[in-house]
Backbone as CSV, one residue per row, in Angstrom:
resi,resn,N_x,N_y,N_z,CA_x,CA_y,CA_z,C_x,C_y,C_z
1,MET,4.674,-262.049,105.449,3.677,-261.185,105.998,2.268,-261.579,105.482
2,ALA,1.295,-261.540,106.351,-0.081,-261.951,105.999,-0.750,-260.886,105.159
3,ASP,-1.765,-261.323,104.450,-2.549,-260.398,103.625,-3.392,-259.457,104.513
4,SER,-3.521,-258.208,104.068,-4.447,-257.294,104.715,-5.746,-257.357,103.930
5,SER,-6.854,-257.043,104.579,-8.121,-257.143,103.858,-9.148,-256.217,104.489
6,PHE,-10.232,-255.993,103.723,-11.407,-255.298,104.252,-12.624,-255.811,103.509
7,ASP,-13.805,-255.601,104.079,-15.063,-256.035,103.463,-15.793,-254.802,102.909
8,VAL,-16.431,-255.004,101.756,-17.270,-253.976,101.165,-18.712,-254.439,101.392
9,VAL,-19.479,-253.676,102.132,-20.864,-254.041,102.472,-21.810,-252.911,102.112
10,SER,-23.090,-253.185,102.108,-24.125,-252.192,101.926,-25.139,-252.372,103.027
11,LYS,-25.014,-251.624,104.092,-25.931,-251.746,105.237,-26.350,-250.336,105.643
12,TYR,-27.521,-250.230,106.239,-27.998,-248.940,106.738,-28.248,-249.059,108.241
13,ASP,-28.209,-247.915,108.897,-28.457,-247.860,110.305,-29.960,-247.693,110.540
14,LYS,-30.613,-248.705,111.072,-32.071,-248.712,111.231,-32.537,-247.550,112.130
15,GLN,-31.720,-247.220,113.134,-32.098,-246.151,114.056,-32.051,-244.802,113.357
16,GLU,-31.058,-244.562,112.487,-30.991,-243.305,111.764,-32.168,-243.161,110.807
17,ILE,-32.598,-244.257,110.198,-33.775,-244.181,109.290,-35.026,-243.901,110.103
18,ALA,-35.158,-244.554,111.273,-36.325,-244.309,112.111,-36.347,-242.846,112.585
19,ASN,-35.188,-242.310,112.913,-35.095,-240.925,113.333,-35.497,-239.966,112.180
20,ALA,-35.032,-240.258,110.976,-35.362,-239.414,109.812,-36.863,-239.458,109.532
21,VAL,-37.458,-240.667,109.616,-38.888,-240.799,109.364,-39.703,-240.055,110.429
22,ASN,-39.313,-240.159,111.722,-40.008,-239.460,112.789,-39.890,-237.969,112.669
23,THR,-38.732,-237.469,112.301,-38.535,-236.035,112.142,-39.341,-235.513,110.938
24,ALA,-39.347,-236.303,109.856,-40.155,-235.933,108.688,-41.634,-235.911,109.027
25,ALA,-42.100,-236.856,109.863,-43.512,-236.884,110.273,-43.849,-235.655,111.107
26,LYS,-42.947,-235.220,111.973,-43.191,-234.014,112.755,-43.257,-232.768,111.844
27,GLU,-42.363,-232.681,110.866,-42.377,-231.582,109.957,-43.657,-231.538,109.122
28,ILE,-44.126,-232.714,108.674,-45.341,-232.803,107.910,-46.556,-232.376,108.737
29,ALA,-46.542,-232.758,110.014,-47.655,-232.403,110.909,-47.701,-230.897,111.149
30,ASN,-46.564,-230.200,111.120,-46.504,-228.800,111.432,-46.547,-227.873,110.231
31,ARG,-46.280,-228.372,109.021,-46.225,-227.471,107.860,-47.608,-227.124,107.368
32,TYR,-47.738,-225.867,106.963,-49.023,-225.347,106.533,-49.529,-226.028,105.257
33,ASP,-48.608,-226.285,104.321,-49.044,-226.854,103.044,-49.483,-228.319,103.158
34,PHE,-49.277,-228.946,104.318,-49.733,-230.320,104.524,-50.965,-230.371,105.411
35,LYS,-51.538,-229.219,105.797,-52.736,-229.220,106.632,-53.945,-229.688,105.822
36,ASN,-54.755,-230.554,106.404,-56.016,-231.034,105.869,-55.865,-231.778,104.512
37,VAL,-54.733,-232.411,104.285,-54.574,-233.187,103.076,-54.358,-234.673,103.393
38,GLY,-54.476,-235.002,104.691,-54.335,-236.421,105.097,-52.890,-236.947,104.910
39,ALA,-51.932,-236.053,105.008,-50.552,-236.432,104.809,-49.990,-237.196,105.984
40,SER,-49.326,-238.330,105.719,-48.700,-239.078,106.796,-47.537,-239.897,106.242
41,ILE,-46.589,-240.198,107.111,-45.476,-241.053,106.768,-45.191,-241.945,107.986
42,GLU,-44.862,-243.214,107.712,-44.565,-244.128,108.808,-43.615,-245.220,108.299
43,LEU,-42.818,-245.703,109.243,-41.892,-246.805,108.962,-42.623,-248.116,109.305
44,SER,-42.714,-248.951,108.304,-43.468,-250.200,108.491,-42.542,-251.394,108.108
45,GLY,-41.847,-251.906,109.083,-40.921,-253.023,108.829,-39.757,-252.580,107.979
46,GLU,-39.628,-253.143,106.808,-38.512,-252.802,105.901,-38.971,-251.872,104.806
47,SER,-40.019,-251.092,105.014,-40.476,-250.124,104.013,-41.020,-248.880,104.729
48,ILE,-41.109,-247.807,103.945,-41.648,-246.542,104.444,-42.910,-246.273,103.627
49,VAL,-44.021,-246.027,104.333,-45.309,-245.791,103.681,-45.675,-244.319,103.792
50,MET,-45.962,-243.698,102.645,-46.365,-242.300,102.586,-47.767,-242.206,102.015
51,LYS,-48.627,-241.386,102.640,-50.034,-241.254,102.193,-50.409,-239.777,102.161
52,ALA,-51.251,-239.429,101.190,-51.824,-238.069,101.103,-52.991,-238.136,100.121
53,ASN,-53.752,-237.023,100.022,-54.915,-237.038,99.139,-54.619,-236.649,97.676
54,SER,-53.366,-236.301,97.353,-52.996,-236.023,95.965,-51.605,-236.562,95.685
55,GLU,-51.364,-236.801,94.386,-50.082,-237.366,93.979,-48.921,-236.420,94.264
56,ASP,-49.177,-235.118,94.073,-48.134,-234.106,94.306,-47.783,-234.045,95.784
57,ARG,-48.737,-234.171,96.686,-48.448,-234.127,98.109,-47.591,-235.333,98.535
58,VAL,-47.851,-236.507,97.956,-47.049,-237.685,98.282,-45.609,-237.474,97.836
59,LYS,-45.426,-236.857,96.648,-44.070,-236.574,96.174,-43.410,-235.530,97.074
60,ALA,-44.173,-234.592,97.600,-43.609,-233.613,98.524,-43.182,-234.266,99.844
61,ILE,-43.959,-235.247,100.307,-43.577,-236.002,101.505,-42.284,-236.747,101.256
62,LEU,-42.160,-237.367,100.080,-40.937,-238.064,99.725,-39.742,-237.122,99.701
63,ASP,-39.922,-235.904,99.230,-38.862,-234.888,99.212,-38.452,-234.526,100.641
64,VAL,-39.420,-234.378,101.533,-39.094,-234.066,102.941,-38.330,-235.220,103.538
65,LEU,-38.747,-236.465,103.289,-38.036,-237.647,103.796,-36.603,-237.675,103.313
66,GLN,-36.416,-237.448,102.015,-35.055,-237.479,101.427,-34.175,-236.410,102.055
67,THR,-34.758,-235.244,102.317,-34.002,-234.179,102.959,-33.508,-234.618,104.331
68,TRP,-34.375,-235.234,105.117,-33.969,-235.664,106.469,-33.011,-236.836,106.415
69,LEU,-33.136,-237.716,105.427,-32.171,-238.806,105.315,-30.758,-238.274,105.007
70,ILE,-30.693,-237.277,104.145,-29.416,-236.673,103.784,-28.818,-235.992,105.018
71,LYS,-29.632,-235.286,105.782,-29.148,-234.644,107.010,-28.652,-235.657,108.021
72,ARG,-29.219,-236.860,108.014,-28.818,-237.909,108.921,-27.681,-238.764,108.337
73,LYS,-27.161,-238.375,107.181,-26.056,-239.060,106.499,-26.405,-240.503,106.134
74,VAL,-27.661,-240.718,105.687,-28.083,-242.004,105.181,-28.176,-241.847,103.665
75,SER,-27.550,-242.735,102.922,-27.527,-242.635,101.475,-28.923,-242.889,100.888
76,LEU,-29.263,-242.122,99.872,-30.552,-242.287,99.212,-30.586,-243.555,98.356
77,LYS,-29.410,-244.184,98.162,-29.347,-245.432,97.392,-29.956,-246.599,98.176
78,HIS,-30.230,-246.400,99.451,-30.913,-247.444,100.256,-32.411,-247.468,99.991
79,LEU,-32.953,-246.421,99.362,-34.372,-246.360,99.094,-34.654,-247.155,97.806
80,ASP,-35.538,-248.103,97.870,-35.899,-248.911,96.695,-37.280,-248.557,96.255
81,GLY,-37.430,-248.015,95.096,-38.748,-247.666,94.587,-39.119,-246.222,94.802
82,ALA,-38.140,-245.366,95.118,-38.423,-243.921,95.330,-38.748,-243.245,94.006
83,ASP,-38.412,-243.904,92.876,-38.676,-243.302,91.595,-40.045,-243.677,91.041
84,LYS,-40.794,-244.547,91.738,-42.136,-244.945,91.305,-43.156,-243.801,91.526
85,THR,-44.221,-243.860,90.799,-45.271,-242.872,91.014,-46.229,-243.398,92.070
86,PRO,-46.826,-242.502,92.863,-47.779,-242.952,93.881,-48.997,-243.558,93.216
87,ARG,-49.602,-244.575,93.850,-50.783,-245.234,93.316,-52.007,-244.867,94.145
88,LEU,-53.139,-244.844,93.488,-54.386,-244.491,94.128,-54.899,-245.707,94.898
89,SER,-55.181,-245.502,96.189,-55.702,-246.587,97.027,-56.899,-246.051,97.744
90,GLY,-58.101,-246.345,97.223,-59.297,-245.769,97.802,-59.383,-244.290,97.481
91,LYS,-59.437,-243.461,98.522,-59.489,-242.010,98.306,-58.119,-241.342,98.457
92,GLU,-57.110,-242.103,98.757,-55.803,-241.488,99.005,-54.743,-242.108,98.088
93,TYR,-53.700,-241.319,97.894,-52.529,-241.814,97.129,-51.506,-242.353,98.128
94,ARG,-50.867,-243.460,97.701,-49.916,-244.150,98.553,-48.627,-244.402,97.801
95,LEU,-47.536,-244.319,98.529,-46.229,-244.673,97.950,-45.492,-245.514,98.987
96,ASP,-45.158,-246.756,98.614,-44.384,-247.617,99.485,-42.953,-247.651,98.954
97,VAL,-42.024,-247.257,99.800,-40.630,-247.256,99.422,-39.907,-248.284,100.292
98,GLY,-39.347,-249.314,99.646,-38.614,-250.312,100.398,-37.201,-249.859,100.734
99,LEU,-36.588,-250.564,101.659,-35.199,-250.251,102.063,-34.309,-251.405,101.614
100,LYS,-33.251,-251.052,100.866,-32.360,-252.044,100.321,-31.111,-252.197,101.208
101,GLU,-30.714,-253.437,101.422,-29.505,-253.726,102.180,-28.832,-254.914,101.538
102,GLY,-27.503,-254.911,101.495,-26.758,-256.021,100.913,-26.404,-255.740,99.459
103,ILE,-25.358,-256.449,98.985,-24.902,-256.301,97.629,-25.375,-257.531,96.847
104,SER,-26.115,-257.302,95.755,-26.627,-258.407,94.954,-25.458,-259.050,94.171
105,GLN,-25.697,-260.225,93.644,-24.641,-260.960,92.927,-24.203,-260.194,91.687
106,GLU,-25.153,-259.576,90.931,-24.769,-258.831,89.725,-23.873,-257.658,90.042
107,VAL,-24.244,-256.914,91.134,-23.456,-255.731,91.528,-22.080,-256.200,92.036
108,ALA,-22.044,-257.298,92.775,-20.777,-257.814,93.269,-19.857,-258.203,92.120
109,LYS,-20.422,-258.808,91.106,-19.632,-259.170,89.895,-19.086,-257.915,89.203
110,LYS,-19.928,-256.883,89.122,-19.472,-255.615,88.489,-18.325,-255.005,89.325
111,LEU,-18.446,-255.033,90.663,-17.440,-254.465,91.510,-16.105,-255.264,91.380
112,THR,-16.177,-256.589,91.363,-14.962,-257.375,91.202,-14.311,-257.116,89.857
113,LYS,-15.099,-256.986,88.813,-14.560,-256.676,87.482,-13.926,-255.300,87.480
114,LEU,-14.566,-254.328,88.122,-13.987,-252.977,88.220,-12.650,-252.997,88.957
115,ILE,-12.586,-253.743,90.054,-11.340,-253.822,90.831,-10.255,-254.520,90.004
116,ARG,-10.655,-255.561,89.290,-9.687,-256.307,88.481,-9.151,-255.466,87.324
117,ASP,-10.041,-254.668,86.692,-9.648,-253.880,85.508,-8.890,-252.614,85.862
118,GLU,-9.369,-251.879,86.885,-8.828,-250.560,87.158,-7.972,-250.489,88.433
119,GLY,-8.063,-251.492,89.281,-7.293,-251.478,90.521,-5.907,-252.009,90.354
120,PRO,-5.105,-251.946,91.433,-3.739,-252.529,91.389,-3.807,-254.036,91.151
121,LYS,-2.760,-254.568,90.519,-2.784,-255.978,90.115,-2.628,-256.954,91.306
122,THR,-2.137,-256.446,92.442,-1.921,-257.329,93.581,-3.190,-257.566,94.410
123,VAL,-4.278,-256.862,94.068,-5.482,-256.926,94.849,-6.383,-258.039,94.372
124,LYS,-6.920,-258.803,95.322,-7.860,-259.861,94.977,-9.215,-259.544,95.626
125,ALA,-10.304,-259.778,94.901,-11.651,-259.547,95.431,-12.447,-260.844,95.282
126,GLN,-13.156,-261.215,96.334,-13.991,-262.390,96.263,-15.356,-262.114,96.882
127,ILE,-16.387,-262.707,96.296,-17.748,-262.487,96.743,-18.047,-263.487,97.877
128,GLN,-18.585,-262.933,98.987,-18.952,-263.768,100.129,-20.382,-263.422,100.524
129,GLY,-21.340,-264.109,99.940,-22.754,-263.839,100.239,-23.138,-262.459,99.721
130,ASP,-23.615,-261.583,100.595,-24.020,-260.255,100.148,-22.963,-259.193,100.458
131,GLU,-21.724,-259.618,100.572,-20.627,-258.661,100.766,-19.436,-259.112,99.913
132,LEU,-18.419,-258.278,99.875,-17.256,-258.487,99.032,-15.998,-258.370,99.881
133,ARG,-15.112,-259.353,99.847,-13.841,-259.285,100.593,-12.750,-258.905,99.637
134,VAL,-11.984,-257.841,99.949,-10.898,-257.361,99.145,-9.617,-257.575,99.942
135,SER,-8.618,-258.239,99.350,-7.398,-258.486,100.088,-6.169,-258.224,99.229
136,SER,-5.058,-257.887,99.901,-3.794,-257.614,99.234,-2.711,-257.635,100.285
137,LYS,-1.445,-257.767,99.869,-0.352,-257.672,100.804,-0.054,-256.214,101.176
138,SER,-0.382,-255.291,100.268,-0.074,-253.880,100.500,-1.320,-253.121,100.983
139,LYS,-1.179,-252.438,102.095,-2.287,-251.625,102.585,-2.515,-250.388,101.703
140,ASP,-1.487,-249.936,101.048,-1.629,-248.805,100.106,-2.501,-249.188,98.925
141,ASP,-2.341,-250.428,98.456,-3.215,-250.887,97.351,-4.651,-250.982,97.781
142,LEU,-4.899,-251.376,99.046,-6.265,-251.440,99.551,-6.881,-250.013,99.650
143,GLN,-6.043,-249.053,100.053,-6.525,-247.665,100.085,-6.873,-247.177,98.692
144,SER,-6.101,-247.547,97.718,-6.371,-247.104,96.335,-7.675,-247.758,95.822
145,VAL,-7.958,-249.003,96.233,-9.206,-249.661,95.853,-10.395,-248.945,96.488
146,MET,-10.249,-248.554,97.769,-11.339,-247.820,98.437,-11.623,-246.497,97.699
147,ASN,-10.572,-245.790,97.330,-10.731,-244.523,96.617,-11.346,-244.775,95.246
148,LEU,-10.965,-245.851,94.594,-11.557,-246.198,93.296,-13.041,-246.431,93.405
149,LEU,-13.457,-247.220,94.426,-14.884,-247.500,94.611,-15.674,-246.264,95.022
150,ARG,-15.078,-245.429,95.846,-15.753,-244.183,96.259,-15.936,-243.244,95.080
151,GLY,-14.991,-243.264,94.117,-15.042,-242.370,92.991,-16.053,-242.706,91.935
152,HIS,-16.581,-243.922,91.953,-17.551,-244.332,90.945,-18.969,-244.072,91.456
153,ASP,-19.635,-243.118,90.825,-21.014,-242.750,91.226,-22.049,-243.627,90.575
154,ASP,-21.671,-244.424,89.558,-22.640,-245.227,88.842,-22.961,-246.541,89.526
155,ILE,-22.367,-246.806,90.692,-22.706,-248.002,91.456,-24.045,-247.772,92.119
156,GLU,-24.990,-248.736,91.906,-26.370,-248.501,92.353,-26.664,-248.826,93.804
157,VAL,-25.652,-249.213,94.573,-25.841,-249.437,96.021,-24.882,-248.557,96.798
158,ALA,-25.255,-248.268,98.040,-24.407,-247.489,98.915,-23.355,-248.437,99.491
159,LEU,-22.096,-248.030,99.463,-21.023,-248.923,99.914,-20.411,-248.410,101.207
160,GLN,-20.125,-249.330,102.134,-19.364,-249.022,103.342,-18.230,-250.031,103.382
161,PHE,-17.159,-249.624,104.070,-15.972,-250.476,104.192,-15.804,-250.855,105.650
162,THR,-15.775,-252.135,105.934,-15.715,-252.633,107.312,-14.663,-253.725,107.446
163,ASN,-14.481,-254.168,108.689,-13.673,-255.357,109.000,-12.237,-255.239,108.453
164,TYR,-11.578,-254.120,108.780,-10.193,-253.965,108.329,-9.289,-254.902,109.085
165,ARG,-8.393,-255.575,108.366,-7.435,-256.440,109.016,-6.077,-256.229,108.386
């Protein structure tokens, strides 16, 4: 019998992020506490740019964005730099938050070590670029690896499981 396998990837849906940013922009335009503070949010390539006239307002915009991302079921682990403080740019404060996609080599090595140490012994994991291929003869062992990876909250990237075979 051939090996069964699946891929562990970290990808986001660009349309869902665009929808969350547009909805957040509408909310910011309509909310009273954002009137006359120059508050704005926009998706610019692979980053989200937030602007306002005070540091607290930029952090409030970030909070609104995070709320809409959660409602759209997009993991906040895709935001890169959301923990930075807004910087002063002219008369306004700006915060650029990048979007992360893919599993880095260090994280992939941590995941393979975790699977090797805590997972079933018949499971093999190999790094393939920015994703991880997990294979085994038993589909039950693959299910237990998925549950193992879902149960670890200390992984710094959002994980999805694709390409089941």
